[in-house]
PDB file of N, CA, C and O in Angstrom:
ATOM      1  N   MET A   1      38.570   4.576  -9.966  1.00  0.00           N
ATOM      2  CA  MET A   1      39.608   3.946  -9.170  1.00  0.00           C
ATOM      3  C   MET A   1      40.974   4.088  -9.799  1.00  0.00           C
ATOM      4  O   MET A   1      41.984   3.864  -9.132  1.00  0.00           O
ATOM      5  N   GLY A   2      41.033   4.452 -11.059  1.00  0.00           N
ATOM      6  CA  GLY A   2      42.318   4.628 -11.709  1.00  0.00           C
ATOM      7  C   GLY A   2      42.859   3.384 -12.370  1.00  0.00           C
ATOM      8  O   GLY A   2      43.921   3.429 -12.991  1.00  0.00           O
ATOM      9  N   GLY A   3      42.159   2.279 -12.251  1.00  0.00           N
ATOM     10  CA  GLY A   3      42.607   1.047 -12.871  1.00  0.00           C
ATOM     11  C   GLY A   3      42.151   0.955 -14.308  1.00  0.00           C
ATOM     12  O   GLY A   3      41.477   1.852 -14.813  1.00  0.00           O
ATOM     13  N   TYR A   4      42.515  -0.121 -14.963  1.00  0.00           N
ATOM     14  CA  TYR A   4      42.150  -0.306 -16.360  1.00  0.00           C
ATOM     15  C   TYR A   4      41.619  -1.716 -16.548  1.00  0.00           C
ATOM     16  O   TYR A   4      42.216  -2.689 -16.086  1.00  0.00           O
ATOM     17  N   VAL A   5      40.505  -1.809 -17.224  1.00  0.00           N
ATOM     18  CA  VAL A   5      39.947  -3.105 -17.590  1.00  0.00           C
ATOM     19  C   VAL A   5      39.858  -3.120 -19.111  1.00  0.00           C
ATOM     20  O   VAL A   5      39.261  -2.229 -19.715  1.00  0.00           O
ATOM     21  N   ASP A   6      40.447  -4.122 -19.717  1.00  0.00           N
ATOM     22  CA  ASP A   6      40.400  -4.263 -21.171  1.00  0.00           C
ATOM     23  C   ASP A   6      38.937  -4.321 -21.606  1.00  0.00           C
ATOM     24  O   ASP A   6      38.200  -5.195 -21.150  1.00  0.00           O
ATOM     25  N   PRO A   7      38.507  -3.419 -22.468  1.00  0.00           N
ATOM     26  CA  PRO A   7      37.104  -3.405 -22.900  1.00  0.00           C
ATOM     27  C   PRO A   7      36.609  -4.731 -23.472  1.00  0.00           C
ATOM     28  O   PRO A   7      35.419  -5.034 -23.388  1.00  0.00           O
ATOM     29  N   SER A   8      37.501  -5.516 -24.045  1.00  0.00           N
ATOM     30  CA  SER A   8      37.071  -6.805 -24.613  1.00  0.00           C
ATOM     31  C   SER A   8      36.613  -7.777 -23.520  1.00  0.00           C
ATOM     32  O   SER A   8      35.916  -8.749 -23.812  1.00  0.00           O
ATOM     33  N   LEU A   9      36.997  -7.523 -22.269  1.00  0.00           N
ATOM     34  CA  LEU A   9      36.604  -8.399 -21.170  1.00  0.00           C
ATOM     35  C   LEU A   9      35.257  -8.021 -20.572  1.00  0.00           C
ATOM     36  O   LEU A   9      34.687  -8.772 -19.781  1.00  0.00           O
ATOM     37  N   THR A  10      34.753  -6.855 -20.952  1.00  0.00           N
ATOM     38  CA  THR A  10      33.496  -6.392 -20.364  1.00  0.00           C
ATOM     39  C   THR A  10      32.396  -6.163 -21.398  1.00  0.00           C
ATOM     40  O   THR A  10      31.364  -5.569 -21.087  1.00  0.00           O
ATOM     41  N   VAL A  11      32.615  -6.633 -22.624  1.00  0.00           N
ATOM     42  CA  VAL A  11      31.578  -6.481 -23.641  1.00  0.00           C
ATOM     43  C   VAL A  11      30.369  -7.339 -23.270  1.00  0.00           C
ATOM     44  O   VAL A  11      30.489  -8.332 -22.552  1.00  0.00           O
ATOM     45  N   TRP A  12      29.231  -6.944 -23.764  1.00  0.00           N
ATOM     46  CA  TRP A  12      27.978  -7.634 -23.459  1.00  0.00           C
ATOM     47  C   TRP A  12      28.078  -9.131 -23.745  1.00  0.00           C
ATOM     48  O   TRP A  12      27.594  -9.957 -22.971  1.00  0.00           O
ATOM     49  N   GLU A  13      28.714  -9.464 -24.867  1.00  0.00           N
ATOM     50  CA  GLU A  13      28.810 -10.866 -25.277  1.00  0.00           C
ATOM     51  C   GLU A  13      29.635 -11.718 -24.312  1.00  0.00           C
ATOM     52  O   GLU A  13      29.444 -12.932 -24.244  1.00  0.00           O
ATOM     53  N   ALA A  14      30.548 -11.097 -23.567  1.00  0.00           N
ATOM     54  CA  ALA A  14      31.374 -11.844 -22.609  1.00  0.00           C
ATOM     55  C   ALA A  14      30.558 -12.274 -21.399  1.00  0.00           C
ATOM     56  O   ALA A  14      30.889 -13.257 -20.735  1.00  0.00           O
ATOM     57  N   GLY A  15      29.502 -11.540 -21.119  1.00  0.00           N
ATOM     58  CA  GLY A  15      28.624 -11.892 -20.009  1.00  0.00           C
ATOM     59  C   GLY A  15      28.978 -11.172 -18.720  1.00  0.00           C
ATOM     60  O   GLY A  15      30.094 -10.688 -18.530  1.00  0.00           O
ATOM     61  N   ARG A  16      27.997 -11.120 -17.853  1.00  0.00           N
ATOM     62  CA  ARG A  16      28.130 -10.413 -16.577  1.00  0.00           C
ATOM     63  C   ARG A  16      29.240 -10.998 -15.702  1.00  0.00           C
ATOM     64  O   ARG A  16      30.039 -10.247 -15.141  1.00  0.00           O
ATOM     65  N   ASP A  17      29.300 -12.309 -15.578  1.00  0.00           N
ATOM     66  CA  ASP A  17      30.306 -12.933 -14.704  1.00  0.00           C
ATOM     67  C   ASP A  17      31.724 -12.586 -15.146  1.00  0.00           C
ATOM     68  O   ASP A  17      32.592 -12.327 -14.313  1.00  0.00           O
ATOM     69  N   ALA A  18      31.959 -12.581 -16.460  1.00  0.00           N
ATOM     70  CA  ALA A  18      33.289 -12.229 -16.973  1.00  0.00           C
ATOM     71  C   ALA A  18      33.616 -10.768 -16.676  1.00  0.00           C
ATOM     72  O   ALA A  18      34.749 -10.448 -16.316  1.00  0.00           O
ATOM     73  N   ALA A  19      32.646  -9.895 -16.821  1.00  0.00           N
ATOM     74  CA  ALA A  19      32.860  -8.476 -16.541  1.00  0.00           C
ATOM     75  C   ALA A  19      33.155  -8.250 -15.064  1.00  0.00           C
ATOM     76  O   ALA A  19      34.041  -7.470 -14.716  1.00  0.00           O
ATOM     77  N   ILE A  20      32.418  -8.927 -14.204  1.00  0.00           N
ATOM     78  CA  ILE A  20      32.648  -8.803 -12.756  1.00  0.00           C
ATOM     79  C   ILE A  20      34.044  -9.303 -12.406  1.00  0.00           C
ATOM     80  O   ILE A  20      34.767  -8.646 -11.657  1.00  0.00           O
ATOM     81  N   GLN A  21      34.423 -10.442 -12.933  1.00  0.00           N
ATOM     82  CA  GLN A  21      35.744 -11.002 -12.631  1.00  0.00           C
ATOM     83  C   GLN A  21      36.864 -10.083 -13.118  1.00  0.00           C
ATOM     84  O   GLN A  21      37.826  -9.848 -12.386  1.00  0.00           O
ATOM     85  N   ALA A  22      36.757  -9.568 -14.324  1.00  0.00           N
ATOM     86  CA  ALA A  22      37.784  -8.670 -14.864  1.00  0.00           C
ATOM     87  C   ALA A  22      37.881  -7.399 -14.030  1.00  0.00           C
ATOM     88  O   ALA A  22      38.979  -6.903 -13.778  1.00  0.00           O
ATOM     89  N   SER A  23      36.747  -6.874 -13.605  1.00  0.00           N
ATOM     90  CA  SER A  23      36.738  -5.658 -12.787  1.00  0.00           C
ATOM     91  C   SER A  23      37.359  -5.906 -11.420  1.00  0.00           C
ATOM     92  O   SER A  23      38.113  -5.074 -10.914  1.00  0.00           O
ATOM     93  N   ARG A  24      37.045  -7.039 -10.827  1.00  0.00           N
ATOM     94  CA  ARG A  24      37.621  -7.370  -9.519  1.00  0.00           C
ATOM     95  C   ARG A  24      39.142  -7.539  -9.600  1.00  0.00           C
ATOM     96  O   ARG A  24      39.875  -7.062  -8.734  1.00  0.00           O
ATOM     97  N   VAL A  25      39.600  -8.217 -10.640  1.00  0.00           N
ATOM     98  CA  VAL A  25      41.043  -8.392 -10.816  1.00  0.00           C
ATOM     99  C   VAL A  25      41.727  -7.029 -10.945  1.00  0.00           C
ATOM    100  O   VAL A  25      42.757  -6.788 -10.315  1.00  0.00           O
ATOM    101  N   ALA A  26      41.157  -6.142 -11.756  1.00  0.00           N
ATOM    102  CA  ALA A  26      41.745  -4.804 -11.939  1.00  0.00           C
ATOM    103  C   ALA A  26      41.752  -4.024 -10.635  1.00  0.00           C
ATOM    104  O   ALA A  26      42.750  -3.383 -10.302  1.00  0.00           O
ATOM    105  N   LEU A  27      40.663  -4.068  -9.901  1.00  0.00           N
ATOM    106  CA  LEU A  27      40.575  -3.341  -8.631  1.00  0.00           C
ATOM    107  C   LEU A  27      41.574  -3.865  -7.609  1.00  0.00           C
ATOM    108  O   LEU A  27      42.267  -3.082  -6.959  1.00  0.00           O
ATOM    109  N   LEU A  28      41.652  -5.166  -7.467  1.00  0.00           N
ATOM    110  CA  LEU A  28      42.586  -5.754  -6.503  1.00  0.00           C
ATOM    111  C   LEU A  28      44.034  -5.490  -6.897  1.00  0.00           C
ATOM    112  O   LEU A  28      44.859  -5.186  -6.034  1.00  0.00           O
ATOM    113  N   ASP A  29      44.358  -5.600  -8.185  1.00  0.00           N
ATOM    114  CA  ASP A  29      45.720  -5.299  -8.644  1.00  0.00           C
ATOM    115  C   ASP A  29      46.080  -3.851  -8.346  1.00  0.00           C
ATOM    116  O   ASP A  29      47.185  -3.559  -7.889  1.00  0.00           O
ATOM    117  N   TYR A  30      45.146  -2.952  -8.607  1.00  0.00           N
ATOM    118  CA  TYR A  30      45.378  -1.527  -8.337  1.00  0.00           C
ATOM    119  C   TYR A  30      45.623  -1.299  -6.849  1.00  0.00           C
ATOM    120  O   TYR A  30      46.561  -0.599  -6.469  1.00  0.00           O
ATOM    121  N   ALA A  31      44.781  -1.891  -6.015  1.00  0.00           N
ATOM    122  CA  ALA A  31      44.929  -1.707  -4.572  1.00  0.00           C
ATOM    123  C   ALA A  31      46.256  -2.279  -4.066  1.00  0.00           C
ATOM    124  O   ALA A  31      46.911  -1.670  -3.220  1.00  0.00           O
ATOM    125  N   ARG A  32      46.649  -3.434  -4.574  1.00  0.00           N
ATOM    126  CA  ARG A  32      47.906  -4.050  -4.132  1.00  0.00           C
ATOM    127  C   ARG A  32      49.133  -3.229  -4.526  1.00  0.00           C
ATOM    128  O   ARG A  32      50.098  -3.149  -3.766  1.00  0.00           O
ATOM    129  N   THR A  33      49.095  -2.621  -5.710  1.00  0.00           N
ATOM    130  CA  THR A  33      50.282  -1.935  -6.209  1.00  0.00           C
ATOM    131  C   THR A  33      50.334  -0.449  -5.878  1.00  0.00           C
ATOM    132  O   THR A  33      51.417   0.136  -5.861  1.00  0.00           O
ATOM    133  N   ARG A  34      49.180   0.179  -5.612  1.00  0.00           N
ATOM    134  CA  ARG A  34      49.188   1.633  -5.448  1.00  0.00           C
ATOM    135  C   ARG A  34      48.664   2.137  -4.117  1.00  0.00           C
ATOM    136  O   ARG A  34      48.839   3.313  -3.798  1.00  0.00           O
ATOM    137  N   LEU A  35      48.042   1.300  -3.348  1.00  0.00           N
ATOM    138  CA  LEU A  35      47.486   1.735  -2.069  1.00  0.00           C
ATOM    139  C   LEU A  35      48.164   0.995  -0.930  1.00  0.00           C
ATOM    140  O   LEU A  35      48.823  -0.024  -1.137  1.00  0.00           O
ATOM    141  N   THR A  36      47.998   1.505   0.244  1.00  0.00           N
ATOM    142  CA  THR A  36      48.626   0.877   1.406  1.00  0.00           C
ATOM    143  C   THR A  36      47.602   0.110   2.229  1.00  0.00           C
ATOM    144  O   THR A  36      47.604   0.160   3.459  1.00  0.00           O
ATOM    145  N   VAL A  37      46.732  -0.594   1.528  1.00  0.00           N
ATOM    146  CA  VAL A  37      45.705  -1.381   2.198  1.00  0.00           C
ATOM    147  C   VAL A  37      45.762  -2.808   1.689  1.00  0.00           C
ATOM    148  O   VAL A  37      46.210  -3.072   0.574  1.00  0.00           O
ATOM    149  N   GLY A  38      45.302  -3.718   2.524  1.00  0.00           N
ATOM    150  CA  GLY A  38      45.148  -5.096   2.091  1.00  0.00           C
ATOM    151  C   GLY A  38      43.773  -5.222   1.449  1.00  0.00           C
ATOM    152  O   GLY A  38      42.764  -5.137   2.149  1.00  0.00           O
ATOM    153  N   PRO A  39      43.706  -5.420   0.148  1.00  0.00           N
ATOM    154  CA  PRO A  39      42.412  -5.402  -0.524  1.00  0.00           C
ATOM    155  C   PRO A  39      41.562  -6.637  -0.230  1.00  0.00           C
ATOM    156  O   PRO A  39      42.016  -7.774  -0.358  1.00  0.00           O
ATOM    157  N   THR A  40      40.340  -6.383   0.160  1.00  0.00           N
ATOM    158  CA  THR A  40      39.357  -7.439   0.364  1.00  0.00           C
ATOM    159  C   THR A  40      38.033  -6.941  -0.191  1.00  0.00           C
ATOM    160  O   THR A  40      37.560  -5.876   0.205  1.00  0.00           O
ATOM    161  N   ILE A  41      37.443  -7.677  -1.080  1.00  0.00           N
ATOM    162  CA  ILE A  41      36.136  -7.302  -1.613  1.00  0.00           C
ATOM    163  C   ILE A  41      35.084  -7.785  -0.625  1.00  0.00           C
ATOM    164  O   ILE A  41      35.010  -8.973  -0.311  1.00  0.00           O
ATOM    165  N   VAL A  42      34.277  -6.855  -0.143  1.00  0.00           N
ATOM    166  CA  VAL A  42      33.238  -7.202   0.821  1.00  0.00           C
ATOM    167  C   VAL A  42      31.833  -7.110   0.215  1.00  0.00           C
ATOM    168  O   VAL A  42      30.883  -7.681   0.751  1.00  0.00           O
ATOM    169  N   ASP A  43      31.709  -6.394  -0.896  1.00  0.00           N
ATOM    170  CA  ASP A  43      30.424  -6.260  -1.557  1.00  0.00           C
ATOM    171  C   ASP A  43      30.672  -5.706  -2.951  1.00  0.00           C
ATOM    172  O   ASP A  43      31.790  -5.294  -3.259  1.00  0.00           O
ATOM    173  N   SER A  44      29.675  -5.690  -3.778  1.00  0.00           N
ATOM    174  CA  SER A  44      29.859  -5.148  -5.118  1.00  0.00           C
ATOM    175  C   SER A  44      28.568  -4.513  -5.608  1.00  0.00           C
ATOM    176  O   SER A  44      27.475  -4.824  -5.137  1.00  0.00           O
ATOM    177  N   VAL A  45      28.731  -3.620  -6.562  1.00  0.00           N
ATOM    178  CA  VAL A  45      27.620  -2.988  -7.255  1.00  0.00           C
ATOM    179  C   VAL A  45      27.872  -3.202  -8.738  1.00  0.00           C
ATOM    180  O   VAL A  45      28.962  -2.913  -9.231  1.00  0.00           O
ATOM    181  N   TYR A  46      26.888  -3.699  -9.442  1.00  0.00           N
ATOM    182  CA  TYR A  46      27.035  -3.958 -10.866  1.00  0.00           C
ATOM    183  C   TYR A  46      26.335  -2.860 -11.647  1.00  0.00           C
ATOM    184  O   TYR A  46      25.140  -2.625 -11.470  1.00  0.00           O
ATOM    185  N   CYS A  47      27.077  -2.195 -12.504  1.00  0.00           N
ATOM    186  CA  CYS A  47      26.525  -1.115 -13.320  1.00  0.00           C
ATOM    187  C   CYS A  47      26.690  -1.461 -14.791  1.00  0.00           C
ATOM    188  O   CYS A  47      27.753  -1.912 -15.219  1.00  0.00           O
ATOM    189  N   THR A  48      25.655  -1.249 -15.541  1.00  0.00           N
ATOM    190  CA  THR A  48      25.720  -1.431 -16.978  1.00  0.00           C
ATOM    191  C   THR A  48      25.875  -0.056 -17.610  1.00  0.00           C
ATOM    192  O   THR A  48      25.060   0.834 -17.365  1.00  0.00           O
ATOM    193  N   THR A  49      26.893   0.121 -18.405  1.00  0.00           N
ATOM    194  CA  THR A  49      27.117   1.416 -19.025  1.00  0.00           C
ATOM    195  C   THR A  49      26.419   1.504 -20.370  1.00  0.00           C
ATOM    196  O   THR A  49      26.071   0.491 -20.976  1.00  0.00           O
ATOM    197  N   VAL A  50      26.226   2.712 -20.818  1.00  0.00           N
ATOM    198  CA  VAL A  50      25.625   2.956 -22.119  1.00  0.00           C
ATOM    199  C   VAL A  50      26.772   3.072 -23.126  1.00  0.00           C
ATOM    200  O   VAL A  50      27.612   3.961 -22.988  1.00  0.00           O
ATOM    201  N   PRO A  51      26.826   2.195 -24.136  1.00  0.00           N
ATOM    202  CA  PRO A  51      27.915   2.249 -25.108  1.00  0.00           C
ATOM    203  C   PRO A  51      28.011   3.610 -25.791  1.00  0.00           C
ATOM    204  O   PRO A  51      27.003   4.213 -26.161  1.00  0.00           O
ATOM    205  N   ASN A  52      29.238   4.073 -25.947  1.00  0.00           N
ATOM    206  CA  ASN A  52      29.538   5.310 -26.670  1.00  0.00           C
ATOM    207  C   ASN A  52      28.900   6.559 -26.075  1.00  0.00           C
ATOM    208  O   ASN A  52      28.694   7.546 -26.783  1.00  0.00           O
ATOM    209  N   LEU A  53      28.586   6.526 -24.787  1.00  0.00           N
ATOM    210  CA  LEU A  53      28.022   7.701 -24.139  1.00  0.00           C
ATOM    211  C   LEU A  53      29.051   8.818 -24.081  1.00  0.00           C
ATOM    212  O   LEU A  53      28.718   9.996 -24.213  1.00  0.00           O
ATOM    213  N   GLY A  54      30.305   8.431 -23.882  1.00  0.00           N
ATOM    214  CA  GLY A  54      31.376   9.422 -23.825  1.00  0.00           C
ATOM    215  C   GLY A  54      31.352  10.205 -22.529  1.00  0.00           C
ATOM    216  O   GLY A  54      30.452  10.051 -21.703  1.00  0.00           O
ATOM    217  N   ASP A  55      32.353  11.045 -22.366  1.00  0.00           N
ATOM    218  CA  ASP A  55      32.389  11.885 -21.177  1.00  0.00           C
ATOM    219  C   ASP A  55      31.233  12.864 -21.241  1.00  0.00           C
ATOM    220  O   ASP A  55      30.939  13.431 -22.293  1.00  0.00           O
ATOM    221  N   GLY A  56      30.613  13.047 -20.161  1.00  0.00           N
ATOM    222  CA  GLY A  56      29.492  13.976 -20.122  1.00  0.00           C
ATOM    223  C   GLY A  56      28.573  13.635 -18.978  1.00  0.00           C
ATOM    224  O   GLY A  56      28.685  12.585 -18.346  1.00  0.00           O
ATOM    225  N   VAL A  57      27.684  14.527 -18.736  1.00  0.00           N
ATOM    226  CA  VAL A  57      26.737  14.344 -17.642  1.00  0.00           C
ATOM    227  C   VAL A  57      25.342  14.687 -18.158  1.00  0.00           C
ATOM    228  O   VAL A  57      25.158  15.633 -18.925  1.00  0.00           O
ATOM    229  N   ASN A  58      24.376  13.905 -17.725  1.00  0.00           N
ATOM    230  CA  ASN A  58      22.992  14.102 -18.139  1.00  0.00           C
ATOM    231  C   ASN A  58      22.100  14.070 -16.908  1.00  0.00           C
ATOM    232  O   ASN A  58      22.345  13.319 -15.964  1.00  0.00           O
ATOM    233  N   PHE A  59      21.081  14.881 -16.932  1.00  0.00           N
ATOM    234  CA  PHE A  59      20.133  14.950 -15.831  1.00  0.00           C
ATOM    235  C   PHE A  59      18.732  14.714 -16.362  1.00  0.00           C
ATOM    236  O   PHE A  59      18.400  15.145 -17.467  1.00  0.00           O
ATOM    237  N   ARG A  60      17.924  14.044 -15.592  1.00  0.00           N
ATOM    238  CA  ARG A  60      16.512  13.870 -15.897  1.00  0.00           C
ATOM    239  C   ARG A  60      15.741  14.056 -14.596  1.00  0.00           C
ATOM    240  O   ARG A  60      16.153  13.570 -13.543  1.00  0.00           O
ATOM    241  N   ARG A  61      14.622  14.763 -14.680  1.00  0.00           N
ATOM    242  CA  ARG A  61      13.799  14.989 -13.504  1.00  0.00           C
ATOM    243  C   ARG A  61      12.381  14.528 -13.791  1.00  0.00           C
ATOM    244  O   ARG A  61      11.853  14.734 -14.883  1.00  0.00           O
ATOM    245  N   SER A  62      11.777  13.902 -12.790  1.00  0.00           N
ATOM    246  CA  SER A  62      10.369  13.544 -12.815  1.00  0.00           C
ATOM    247  C   SER A  62       9.818  13.907 -11.448  1.00  0.00           C
ATOM    248  O   SER A  62       9.973  13.161 -10.481  1.00  0.00           O
ATOM    249  N   GLY A  63       9.183  15.043 -11.383  1.00  0.00           N
ATOM    250  CA  GLY A  63       8.688  15.522 -10.090  1.00  0.00           C
ATOM    251  C   GLY A  63       9.851  15.748  -9.139  1.00  0.00           C
ATOM    252  O   GLY A  63      10.808  16.442  -9.481  1.00  0.00           O
ATOM    253  N   PRO A  64       9.775  15.165  -7.947  1.00  0.00           N
ATOM    254  CA  PRO A  64      10.844  15.384  -6.974  1.00  0.00           C
ATOM    255  C   PRO A  64      12.095  14.526  -7.203  1.00  0.00           C
ATOM    256  O   PRO A  64      13.102  14.705  -6.518  1.00  0.00           O
ATOM    257  N   VAL A  65      12.033  13.605  -8.155  1.00  0.00           N
ATOM    258  CA  VAL A  65      13.148  12.696  -8.388  1.00  0.00           C
ATOM    259  C   VAL A  65      14.074  13.273  -9.466  1.00  0.00           C
ATOM    260  O   VAL A  65      13.649  13.561 -10.585  1.00  0.00           O
ATOM    261  N   LEU A  66      15.337  13.430  -9.102  1.00  0.00           N
ATOM    262  CA  LEU A  66      16.356  13.908 -10.031  1.00  0.00           C
ATOM    263  C   LEU A  66      17.363  12.788 -10.243  1.00  0.00           C
ATOM    264  O   LEU A  66      17.967  12.298  -9.289  1.00  0.00           O
ATOM    265  N   ALA A  67      17.542  12.386 -11.495  1.00  0.00           N
ATOM    266  CA  ALA A  67      18.513  11.338 -11.823  1.00  0.00           C
ATOM    267  C   ALA A  67      19.664  11.955 -12.592  1.00  0.00           C
ATOM    268  O   ALA A  67      19.473  12.860 -13.404  1.00  0.00           O
ATOM    269  N   ILE A  68      20.851  11.457 -12.328  1.00  0.00           N
ATOM    270  CA  ILE A  68      22.050  11.896 -13.036  1.00  0.00           C
ATOM    271  C   ILE A  68      22.719  10.664 -13.619  1.00  0.00           C
ATOM    272  O   ILE A  68      22.801   9.625 -12.964  1.00  0.00           O
ATOM    273  N   TYR A  69      23.198  10.780 -14.853  1.00  0.00           N
ATOM    274  CA  TYR A  69      23.908   9.659 -15.454  1.00  0.00           C
ATOM    275  C   TYR A  69      24.936  10.180 -16.447  1.00  0.00           C
ATOM    276  O   TYR A  69      24.827  11.298 -16.951  1.00  0.00           O
ATOM    277  N   GLY A  70      25.920   9.361 -16.712  1.00  0.00           N
ATOM    278  CA  GLY A  70      26.976   9.709 -17.636  1.00  0.00           C
ATOM    279  C   GLY A  70      28.136   8.759 -17.461  1.00  0.00           C
ATOM    280  O   GLY A  70      28.054   7.794 -16.700  1.00  0.00           O
ATOM    281  N   ASP A  71      29.197   9.029 -18.155  1.00  0.00           N
ATOM    282  CA  ASP A  71      30.377   8.177 -18.100  1.00  0.00           C
ATOM    283  C   ASP A  71      31.508   8.968 -17.460  1.00  0.00           C
ATOM    284  O   ASP A  71      31.672  10.154 -17.750  1.00  0.00           O
ATOM    285  N   ASN A  72      32.278   8.340 -16.608  1.00  0.00           N
ATOM    286  CA  ASN A  72      33.413   8.975 -15.931  1.00  0.00           C
ATOM    287  C   ASN A  72      32.989  10.152 -15.057  1.00  0.00           C
ATOM    288  O   ASN A  72      33.665  11.180 -15.038  1.00  0.00           O
ATOM    289  N   LEU A  73      31.896  10.016 -14.347  1.00  0.00           N
ATOM    290  CA  LEU A  73      31.385  11.126 -13.543  1.00  0.00           C
ATOM    291  C   LEU A  73      32.213  11.401 -12.291  1.00  0.00           C
ATOM    292  O   LEU A  73      32.148  12.503 -11.745  1.00  0.00           O
ATOM    293  N   MET A  74      32.992  10.419 -11.823  1.00  0.00           N
ATOM    294  CA  MET A  74      33.723  10.635 -10.571  1.00  0.00           C
ATOM    295  C   MET A  74      34.652  11.833 -10.655  1.00  0.00           C
ATOM    296  O   MET A  74      34.876  12.505  -9.648  1.00  0.00           O
ATOM    297  N   LYS A  75      35.198  12.119 -11.834  1.00  0.00           N
ATOM    298  CA  LYS A  75      36.108  13.244 -11.955  1.00  0.00           C
ATOM    299  C   LYS A  75      35.378  14.581 -11.872  1.00  0.00           C
ATOM    300  O   LYS A  75      36.000  15.627 -11.689  1.00  0.00           O
ATOM    301  N   LEU A  76      34.061  14.538 -12.007  1.00  0.00           N
ATOM    302  CA  LEU A  76      33.257  15.752 -11.932  1.00  0.00           C
ATOM    303  C   LEU A  76      32.589  15.921 -10.567  1.00  0.00           C
ATOM    304  O   LEU A  76      31.764  16.817 -10.388  1.00  0.00           O
ATOM    305  N   ALA A  77      32.936  15.073  -9.613  1.00  0.00           N
ATOM    306  CA  ALA A  77      32.245  15.046  -8.325  1.00  0.00           C
ATOM    307  C   ALA A  77      32.125  16.404  -7.642  1.00  0.00           C
ATOM    308  O   ALA A  77      31.027  16.734  -7.196  1.00  0.00           O
ATOM    309  N   PRO A  78      33.173  17.211  -7.529  1.00  0.00           N
ATOM    310  CA  PRO A  78      32.997  18.496  -6.829  1.00  0.00           C
ATOM    311  C   PRO A  78      31.954  19.398  -7.497  1.00  0.00           C
ATOM    312  O   PRO A  78      31.119  19.993  -6.815  1.00  0.00           O
ATOM    313  N   ALA A  79      32.001  19.496  -8.799  1.00  0.00           N
ATOM    314  CA  ALA A  79      31.034  20.342  -9.507  1.00  0.00           C
ATOM    315  C   ALA A  79      29.634  19.738  -9.428  1.00  0.00           C
ATOM    316  O   ALA A  79      28.656  20.463  -9.249  1.00  0.00           O
ATOM    317  N   LEU A  80      29.533  18.423  -9.561  1.00  0.00           N
ATOM    318  CA  LEU A  80      28.229  17.778  -9.499  1.00  0.00           C
ATOM    319  C   LEU A  80      27.604  17.924  -8.118  1.00  0.00           C
ATOM    320  O   LEU A  80      26.392  18.105  -7.998  1.00  0.00           O
ATOM    321  N   GLY A  81      28.410  17.847  -7.101  1.00  0.00           N
ATOM    322  CA  GLY A  81      27.898  18.016  -5.742  1.00  0.00           C
ATOM    323  C   GLY A  81      27.204  19.356  -5.571  1.00  0.00           C
ATOM    324  O   GLY A  81      26.113  19.432  -5.007  1.00  0.00           O
ATOM    325  N   ARG A  82      27.837  20.407  -6.059  1.00  0.00           N
ATOM    326  CA  ARG A  82      27.238  21.742  -5.962  1.00  0.00           C
ATOM    327  C   ARG A  82      25.957  21.834  -6.789  1.00  0.00           C
ATOM    328  O   ARG A  82      24.947  22.358  -6.320  1.00  0.00           O
ATOM    329  N   LEU A  83      26.002  21.317  -8.030  1.00  0.00           N
ATOM    330  CA  LEU A  83      24.815  21.357  -8.892  1.00  0.00           C
ATOM    331  C   LEU A  83      23.642  20.594  -8.279  1.00  0.00           C
ATOM    332  O   LEU A  83      22.510  21.077  -8.278  1.00  0.00           O
ATOM    333  N   LEU A  84      23.922  19.413  -7.765  1.00  0.00           N
ATOM    334  CA  LEU A  84      22.854  18.602  -7.199  1.00  0.00           C
ATOM    335  C   LEU A  84      22.297  19.208  -5.918  1.00  0.00           C
ATOM    336  O   LEU A  84      21.089  19.168  -5.683  1.00  0.00           O
ATOM    337  N   ALA A  85      23.170  19.766  -5.093  1.00  0.00           N
ATOM    338  CA  ALA A  85      22.697  20.426  -3.865  1.00  0.00           C
ATOM    339  C   ALA A  85      21.783  21.595  -4.213  1.00  0.00           C
ATOM    340  O   ALA A  85      20.725  21.760  -3.606  1.00  0.00           O
ATOM    341  N   ASP A  86      22.185  22.401  -5.183  1.00  0.00           N
ATOM    342  CA  ASP A  86      21.344  23.528  -5.604  1.00  0.00           C
ATOM    343  C   ASP A  86      20.010  23.033  -6.160  1.00  0.00           C
ATOM    344  O   ASP A  86      18.964  23.620  -5.881  1.00  0.00           O
ATOM    345  N   ALA A  87      20.044  21.964  -6.940  1.00  0.00           N
ATOM    346  CA  ALA A  87      18.820  21.419  -7.542  1.00  0.00           C
ATOM    347  C   ALA A  87      17.859  20.899  -6.481  1.00  0.00           C
ATOM    348  O   ALA A  87      16.644  21.042  -6.618  1.00  0.00           O
ATOM    349  N   VAL A  88      18.398  20.298  -5.427  1.00  0.00           N
ATOM    350  CA  VAL A  88      17.546  19.812  -4.350  1.00  0.00           C
ATOM    351  C   VAL A  88      16.859  20.976  -3.651  1.00  0.00           C
ATOM    352  O   VAL A  88      15.677  20.902  -3.317  1.00  0.00           O
ATOM    353  N   VAL A  89      17.603  22.041  -3.434  1.00  0.00           N
ATOM    354  CA  VAL A  89      17.063  23.199  -2.724  1.00  0.00           C
ATOM    355  C   VAL A  89      16.024  23.956  -3.554  1.00  0.00           C
ATOM    356  O   VAL A  89      14.959  24.315  -3.051  1.00  0.00           O
ATOM    357  N   ASP A  90      16.343  24.195  -4.829  1.00  0.00           N
ATOM    358  CA  ASP A  90      15.443  25.060  -5.610  1.00  0.00           C
ATOM    359  C   ASP A  90      14.556  24.313  -6.607  1.00  0.00           C
ATOM    360  O   ASP A  90      13.760  24.940  -7.306  1.00  0.00           O
ATOM    361  N   GLY A  91      14.679  22.975  -6.684  1.00  0.00           N
ATOM    362  CA  GLY A  91      13.814  22.200  -7.564  1.00  0.00           C
ATOM    363  C   GLY A  91      14.156  22.283  -9.048  1.00  0.00           C
ATOM    364  O   GLY A  91      13.368  21.859  -9.893  1.00  0.00           O
ATOM    365  N   SER A  92      15.303  22.816  -9.359  1.00  0.00           N
ATOM    366  CA  SER A  92      15.704  22.968 -10.767  1.00  0.00           C
ATOM    367  C   SER A  92      16.269  21.667 -11.324  1.00  0.00           C
ATOM    368  O   SER A  92      16.517  20.714 -10.585  1.00  0.00           O
ATOM    369  N   THR A  93      16.465  21.643 -12.625  1.00  0.00           N
ATOM    370  CA  THR A  93      17.153  20.541 -13.286  1.00  0.00           C
ATOM    371  C   THR A  93      18.391  21.134 -13.955  1.00  0.00           C
ATOM    372  O   THR A  93      18.266  21.940 -14.877  1.00  0.00           O
ATOM    373  N   PRO A  94      19.580  20.747 -13.503  1.00  0.00           N
ATOM    374  CA  PRO A  94      20.815  21.320 -14.079  1.00  0.00           C
ATOM    375  C   PRO A  94      20.907  21.104 -15.591  1.00  0.00           C
ATOM    376  O   PRO A  94      21.881  21.525 -16.216  1.00  0.00           O
TER     377      PRO A  94
END
C-alpha cells in the first residue's frame, strides 16, 4: 500500500490487537492523504510475517497444491503471475 508502520508497533510482544490498530491507522492515513477515496475499512486479513525473511520469494509444492510466500511480494506481482500461471499449466515448481 505504500504506507509505513513503525515495526515497534507490530512486534509479537505488542500483540495482535496493537498490530491491527497500527496497520489500520497507517492504511487510513495513506488513503486520506494520497488517494481520492473516502477510506472505510470493510474487512481485514491478518497475516503473520516471518521475521528477517527479507525480500524474496519461496515456493513449496505438495502434489497439486503450490504455495508461495515471502516478504514484499506485491512488487513482484507481474513476474509472479507469469510464474504461477506456468506452474499451474505444467505442474512445475518455480
